[in-house]
C-alpha positions as CSV (number, residue, x, y, z in Angstrom):
1,M,0.0,0.0,0.0
2,A,1.3,3.5,-0.8
3,E,2.2,6.0,1.8
4,I,-0.4,8.8,2.3
5,V,1.1,12.2,1.6
6,N,-0.4,15.5,2.8
7,L,-0.1,17.7,-0.4
8,N,-0.3,21.0,1.5
9,R,2.6,19.9,3.8
10,A,4.6,18.7,0.8
11,R,4.1,22.0,-1.0
12,K,5.1,24.1,2.0
13,I,8.2,22.0,2.5
14,R,9.1,22.3,-1.1
15,E,8.6,26.1,-1.0
16,R,10.6,26.4,2.2
17,E,13.5,24.6,0.7
18,A,13.4,26.8,-2.4
19,A,13.4,29.9,-0.2
20,V,16.4,28.6,1.7
21,A,18.3,28.0,-1.5
22,K,17.4,31.4,-2.9
23,A,18.5,33.1,0.3
24,A,21.9,31.3,0.1
25,A,22.3,32.4,-3.5
26,N,21.5,36.0,-2.5
27,R,23.9,35.9,0.4
28,A,26.7,34.7,-1.9
29,A,25.9,37.4,-4.5
30,H,25.3,40.4,-2.2
31,G,26.8,39.5,1.1
32,R,30.3,40.7,0.4
33,T,32.3,43.3,2.2
34,K,33.3,46.6,0.7
35,A,37.0,45.4,0.6
36,E,36.0,42.2,-1.4
37,R,34.0,44.3,-3.9
38,M,36.9,46.8,-4.3
39,K,39.4,43.9,-4.7
40,D,37.3,42.4,-7.5
41,A,36.9,45.8,-9.2
42,A,40.6,46.3,-9.1
43,A,41.2,42.8,-10.6
44,K,38.7,43.6,-13.3
45,V,40.4,46.8,-14.2
46,Q,43.8,45.1,-14.3
47,R,42.4,42.2,-16.4
48,D,40.8,44.7,-18.9
49,A,44.0,46.6,-19.2
50,L,46.0,43.4,-19.9
51,L,43.5,42.4,-22.6
52,D,43.5,45.8,-24.2
53,G,47.3,45.9,-24.2
54,A,47.3,42.5,-26.0
55,R,44.9,43.7,-28.7
56,L,46.4,43.2,-32.2
57,E,44.4,45.9,-33.9
58,D,42.0,48.7,-33.1
59,P,38.3,47.9,-33.1
60,P,36.5,49.1,-36.3
61,R,35.0,52.5,-36.0
62,R,31.4,53.2,-36.8
């Protein structure tokens, strides 16, 4: 015989787990310190400068 499942309880559990996963993703994306954001910005500037310096030709003008 199959196990009886309360659909309301299953829905609430599924939604709660989705909310926890979304909160964890938001903490990872937005929960950084100012120093971490500035370090990443400086690394991006350095990376862009390195790529621009290695460019073989100028981009076409419009």
